[in-house]
N, C-alpha and C positions, 0 to 999 in steps of 0.2 A: 679291612686289613695292616692296614700304618702306625705307626709312634711304634715309643716305643714300649709298650706292651699285648700292638695288637688282639686278634679277639678277644681273650680274656679280659679282657677291660671294657671296650667297643659293646661289644655284643651285649653284653652286664648292662652297662648303660644307656643302649639303646634299649634295651626290654624296659626299663624302668619305665623310661616315657612312655611308652607302647600300653604301658602297665593304666599307667596315672593318665597318658587320654587312647582311649579309647574313638574318637572318635577318628582319630588317625589314624595313616595308614604308614609301616615300617618296613625301608627294601635291607636285606644285609646283603653285600653288597660281598662275596669274595668265594672265596674257597670252600665246599658243601661241607665238603668231612672238618675242613676245622673251626668251622663255626656249629657242625654240631657237635662235637668235642664237650663244646659247652653251653651249649641250650639242644639238650636232645630235641624238643619237646618247644613248639610257637606257638602263642598264644594266633587268636585268628585276625588278630595286623599287624599280622606280622608273616614276612615271606621271606627264600630264599636267592639274591637272583646272584647265578654265580660266572667267579670269575676267574681266569685262573694264572693270574701275575701278580705282582707287586711290586709296582718302582718302591728298591732301597733309599734309602737313605743317604746313604753316598754315590747314587747314580746322578748323571747331568741329564735336567730332565730332557730336556729339547727329546734328547739322546735319544730316551728312555723311551718316551711316549711314543715314536718313532717303531723300534724295536719292538716296544712291547703293546700291543694292540686291543691286549684283551686283561691289560693292568685294571685293573678296582679304580683308578681315579676316573678311567677313561669312561669305562661303560657305567658307571655310577654318573659321570657328565652327557652321556649323550642320551641316558632315563629322563634327567633333568629335561633335554635339548626337542627328545622325543612327545614329554609332556605328560611321560608316564610320571615322573615324580615332578614335584615340584621344590625340590629341595635337596641338597645332597653336606650332610658334615662328614669333612676328615680333620687323622690325626698325624695322616700318612706328611711325605713332602712337600713343604712348604710351595715348591717354586714350580711341582711338578701339578700339583694345586691350580695355583697359577693358570702356568701354560695351557694343563686340560680345559680350566677354563673359559679361558679366548680362545683357543681354538677350536674344542666341540661347539661350547656353550651358546659362545661368543660375545661382541661387546655392546651394547644398545646404538645404537644408531646419535651420533653425534660425542660421542666417551670416545676423548683421544685415548685417555690411558685409565682405566680403572686401579680405585685405591682400594688398600687393604685399613679395615679400620679397629680400636676395639675401643673396648670403653672400660673405664678407667680406673678405679677406687678413687674414695674420697669421704671424707666426715659427708652423708645425708649420699643425695644422687648422684650416681656414676658422673660423668664427662667421656665427651666422645674424644676419640686419639688419632687422625687418618692425616695422611696415610703413612705404615707402617711397616710397608714389604716391601713395596707393589714397584715404585719407583724412583729410584735415587735423582734424576734429576727433574726434576718436576719443571712445569715451567711457571710464568705468574698466574695464562690463562687454565692450567691446573688445575692449581694452588682455590681456582673462583670454584673451577667444579665440584674440589671434594667437599667445598667450605654446603658448596648446595645439597649434594649426595647423605656428608654427617646431620646435615639440619633436616632432613627428609628421612634420615634413621635416626635420626636422636625424639623427633616427634614421634614411628607411626610406632616405633621399639621398645622403645623405655618410657615413653608418653610425658614427652617435656613439652612444653606447649612454648610455642615462640620462644624455639631457645637462642640465647648468645651465640656468636659469631665470634672465636680469634685466632689474631693466628701468631705463633710462635716465633718472637726475635727474640737480638739483645737488647733489648730495651722499651721498655712504653712508648716511647716516642715514634713518633710514625715516617719521619724519617730515618731514624738504624737501620739494620739489615744492609743487607748487599742491593742493586737494584734490583735484582730480582720480588726480594722482600717489600721496596718497594714501590713494587710495579703492584705487587700484589695487592700493596694497604691498598690502591688507586681503588683496584679492581674491583673490592670490597668495600670500601669507602657509596660508589655507585650501584652498589647492589640493592635489592630491594629485599636483601638479610636483614637481619639484628646485628651491623656486626660493631661490636665492642670496642674493638683495637686490637693491640699487638698485649702479649704478656709474656715475658719470660718464662722461664722451669719456675725460679722463688715461688708462683704465683698457680703453677697445675693445681694443690692438691687447696690451694681457695676457691670459693666460689667467683670465680669474675666468668669460668665460659663451661655451654656447655656442649661446644663445638669448637677443638681447637685445634687447626691448619699446619699443618709444615710437611717434608722432602722426606721420603725415607727411611735418609740414613739418621736423620733426630732422631724420628718419631722410633723410630728400633734401638737406637741407644737411651733413649729415655723411658719405654718400654722394658727392657733389662736393667736399668740401673731401679727403677721400683721395687723388680721383683729382687734383682741384688739386695737393696738396700733391706726391704723388710726382711729376710729370709737373715739376713745379720744381725739387724735389730731384735728378733726372738731368738738367736743363739746368743746374742751377749743373757737376753731373759735367764735364757733358762740357764745356760750358765753361773749363775749368781744365785738364781733360787736353789739348784743343786748342792752349789757348793760348800754348805754348814746347813745346819740346826737352824740358824735364826730365817734364813735361805727360803728352807724350806716350811718355817713359820709364815714369814712373810705372802710364802705363795697361797697358802689357805687364807689368807684373808684378803690379798689381793686377785683370787679364783674369778670372781664375779666378772669387777670391771677388765680380766686381763682375755677372758671370753667377749669384751663387750671391741673389745681393742683387733682379737682374728679377725671377729667380725667383718669391721670392716675392710682389712685388707684379704678375708676372703676371696681372691681372685676366682677362684673358679667358676663365682656366681655365674659371672660373666659368659659363660658358655665357649666363648671363640671367636673368634675376629670377621666381620662379614668383609666381603669381596665385594663391594658395591659400582657400582656401573660394568654389571653382564646382565645378560636377558636369565636372571635366574635366578638366587638365593643359593646362595656357596658362601656355607660357612667353616670358617680352618681354623680347628685347635689346633690347640698344647701338644706337640707330643708328647709328653709326658703325661696327656690325659687317663687318670684314674677313671673309674664305673664314674661315681658324681658329676663328673667334668661334664661327660660327655651325654650326661641325662640333659643338665644345664644346655651346649649345643645344641639337640637337638629339639628342645622348643625356642632359645632362641630362632634357627633356621623355621620349623613351622611357624612360628611370630611373625620373621621374615618374610614370607611368603602370603600369611594370610592378610598380612595390611600391604599388601603390596607395595613390595617396598620397590621392586625391579619396573615397576608401569611405574610409579611414581614420578621417580627419575627421568623417566623416559619422554613422560607426559611436559613435567620442566622445561628437559633438553628443547624441545619441539614451539614450546609457548618462548623461549627466551632466543630461540633462531629466529621466528615471528616478530619482536624485537628488535628484531637487531634490525631483519629485515625491512624494516618500518622505518627506525631510527636512522637511516643511511637510504632511504627511498629520501628520507624528511631531509639530506645532508645531503645531497650529492656531492656537496667541494671537500669530502675531509681528504687531509692530507693521508699521501700514500706511502710516508713513517709511521703513521700510527699503529700500532701493535693490536692484533684480529682480533674479534669482540667471542668470545667461547661459542663453538661453532661454527664461525662463518668463514675459520681460514680454508683452503683447499688442503684434501686430501684428509679433514677430521674426522670424519666419518666414514665406520666402520661397514 
């Protein structure tokens, strides 16, 4: 029901996925009347789950969720919590989606803060950037968790074998960045992951890493700049080509190459951003997403659920806690000032 276009684009996109994947069962959560106006008849693997309310884009997430108990995002998350659904896709209010996922579905044991990830386009295969909107004040231990969750998503959903992990910083040298970045570098260096070091903003378009970790403020600025820059470049081209007969002729000659470049910048194929660290597959897509992107988002949600990404993250956290306990038992004289390892600090388990 949410997003800029609501059922007019979300419903056809979901139906496209249902038609292409008859093995999947699609639940359309929202106002049956508005859904029926878009799709008077539904295939056998699609059904409507009624929800009488919608969290609007200008509402405060927590307040809206308390006041609107029958909001579509709440009903959808409850379907995942009860096991009736394996994944949820939303184009609505991002803050409400994250809050509903944490409050209704719940965090995985050992996850301090879930992270919002995104597949970023570049030449060749995409890379995973996280966090892009969930936690503006992440700790070094949070960044270590993000790296592992992003690695699992890159392996199981994108299909990247042994993903390379990097930390976004103001310089490639390990001593660069604030104390949080320096400590996160040490933690990643000591982990079992394939940590390739720190990268700068200019390195994101190069094939230097498959998972790039940062805090939510930096991550959100990065993706918005990418989107704005690509739009700006294509607008410049459009103006040049339309400005004269020479430009129109040049377009005809360059059209195949322009099509290939557009394909590289086609962010719709990424589908949406998974919220990693919760007990279910939660995909948050663009508010302006149209039919095609919704279809891709449904595919990402199905793949995330089918490959068991949430359970794989839970398994790693449990194994990591066991390793920490074993290391602590072997070295009982650990200085009190040492930073607590992931999953071992009091109150980290939700």
